[in-house]
MILUM-208028 format. One record per residue (C-alpha): residue in one letter; x, y, z. Coordinates in steps of 0.02 Angstrom, whole numbers, padded with zeros to 5 digits. Layout:
  residuo      px      py      pz
        A       X       Y       Z
...
This chain:
  residuo      px      py      pz
        A   00739  -02383   03728
        L   00664  -02209   03744
        F   00760  -02155   03592
        V   00698  -02303   03491
        V   00517  -02267   03542
        G   00537  -02082   03496
        H   00615  -02129   03332
        E   00474  -02249   03293
        T   00345  -02115   03333
        W   00434  -01992   03221
        K   00442  -02121   03080
        K   00257  -02154   03098
        E   00214  -01967   03095
        H   00330  -01939   02948
        K   00249  -02081   02849
        E   00076  -02010   02889
        K   00131  -01839   02825
        Q   00201  -01918   02667
        L   00039  -02015   02643
        E  -00063  -01855   02664
        E   00050  -01767   02537
        V   00028  -01909   02413
        K  -00162  -01905   02438
        R  -00164  -01715   02411
        R  -00061  -01731   02250
        L  -00172  -01872   02191
        A  -00327  -01763   02219
        E  -00245  -01620   02122
        A  -00200  -01738   01979
        K  -00380  -01802   01971
        A  -00447  -01624   01968
        R  -00324  -01580   01829
        E  -00376  -01736   01733
        E  -00559  -01684   01746
        R  -00518  -01508   01682
        L  -00421  -01582   01537
        K  -00565  -01698   01494
        R  -00685  -01549   01491
        D  -00565  -01448   01382
        L  -00544  -01596   01264
        A  -00732  -01613   01250
        K  -00745  -01428   01206
        L  -00610  -01448   01073
        R  -00704  -01591   00994
        E  -00859  -01485   00970
        P  -00878  -01418   00793
        I  -00812  -01242   00772
        V  -00933  -01196   00633
        K  -01106  -01263   00633
        V  -01167  -01288   00456
        K  -01348  -01247   00428
        T  -01430  -01352   00295
        G  -01580  -01305   00193
        P  -01618  -01181   00056
        A  -01485  -01049   00024
        E  -01519  -00874   00086
        K  -01494  -00726  -00028
        M  -01352  -00615   00026
        A  -01325  -00437  -00028
        L  -01150  -00368  -00037
        P  -01126  -00203   00051
        T  -01112  -00052  -00062
        Y  -00984   00081  -00031
        D  -01007   00259  -00081
        N  -00824   00301  -00097
        P  -00804   00435  -00230
        S  -00640   00450  -00322
        P  -00534   00602  -00281
        P  -00582   00760  -00375
        K  -00505   00773  -00548
        K  -00458   00953  -00518
        I  -00325   00898  -00394
        W  -00244   00790  -00527
        V  -00249   00932  -00652
        Y  -00156   01050  -00537
        A  -00034   00914  -00480
        L   00010   00871  -00659
        G   00026   01056  -00700
        G   00148   01077  -00555
        I   00249   00926  -00609
        A   00255   00991  -00788
        L   00310   01165  -00734
        T   00445   01097  -00619
        S   00509   00979  -00752
        L   00514   01118  -00883
        V   00608   01237  -00767
        A   00733   01101  -00721
        G   00758   01051  -00903
        I   00784   01231  -00962
        Y   00906   01263  -00821
        L   01005   01105  -00861
        L   01011   01154  -01046
        S   01069   01329  -01001
        I   01219   01269  -00899
        D   01273   01136  -01024
        H   01457   01156  -01075
        S   01489   01293  -00948
        L   01634   01281  -00825
        T   01608   01190  -00661
        C   01691   01327  -00559
        D   01665   01515  -00549
        T   01838   01563  -00612
        T   01889   01582  -00792
        Y   01964   01436  -00886
        N   02134   01399  -00814
        E   02232   01258  -00736
        T   02119   01246  -00582
        C   01956   01228  -00676
        R   01962   01110  -00824
        E   01792   01027  -00814
        R   01631   01076  -00899
        Y   01452   01026  -00864
        A   01377   00890  -00976
        T   01193   00912  -00937
        A   01115   00914  -01111
        T   01042   00738  -01101
        A   00959   00768  -00934
        G   00902   00940  -00992
        Y   00817   00871  -01147
        A   00739   00730  -01046
        F   00666   00849  -00916
        T   00608   00972  -01048
        L   00521   00840  -01153
        T   00443   00762  -00998
        G   00381   00933  -00945
        L   00304   00962  -01116
        A   00220   00792  -01117
        V   00150   00807  -00942
        G   00100   00987  -00979
        G   00003   00927  -01131
        L  -00085   00797  -01025
        A  -00123   00926  -00891
        G  -00190   01046  -01024
        Y  -00303   00911  -01096
        L  -00369   00864  -00923
        F  -00393   01047  -00881
        Y  -00493   01070  -01039
        T  -00601   00915  -01012
        V  -00630   00943  -00826
        Y  -00683   01123  -00840
        Q  -00791   01100  -00995
        G  -00901   00973  -00905
        E  -00970   00897  -01065
        K  -00934   00719  -01112
        E  -00936   00749  -01299
        P  -00769   00763  -01387
        K  -00715   00940  -01426
        V  -00587   00891  -01557
        A  -00629   00766  -01692
        V  -00533   00693  -01838
        T  -00647   00613  -01966
        P  -00612   00538  -02137
        T  -00698   00628  -02280
        V  -00738   00577  -02457
        S  -00809   00703  -02579
        G  -00808   00657  -02760
        T  -00634   00602  -02804
        A  -00551   00687  -02655
        K  -00513   00589  -02497
        G  -00441   00658  -02337
        L  -00457   00693  -02153
        M  -00558   00832  -02077
        L  -00504   00908  -01912
        S  -00642   00998  -01820
        F  -00644   01096  -01657
        R  -00795   01144  -01551
        F  -00790   01274  -01415
């Protein structure tokens, strides 16, 4: 009988502990529900509030960002032109020469075929050099008027073009 009474007391204490645990979890769930309701209310608020009325004038910001100096481009193009010319002339100079240092024999039968690349580099160097020369001339003269002009001319029965230079 003592065992049965002890067991009944333990069962009663155990049920009370379980009831307290359930009450604690229920309180936590209610608190979590309240937090979620507050968060949901915040999410339902408008993100952007639109202001009605007359439109306000807005000015766009201005940036004083000057372009890089033209002199840098002149010297860069000049360097590219010089490098291209040197490479083109070198490739033209070794065209049809043997690929090895020995004289023509059984061990060295191949010759360089660099004419196409040589002409391409040389012509590119000349074109870029012309552009660099033109930019050099215009940048260092500082005037915006053209220095070279081609104009049609008509005098009497003669018609033609006149090429004029100003220095």
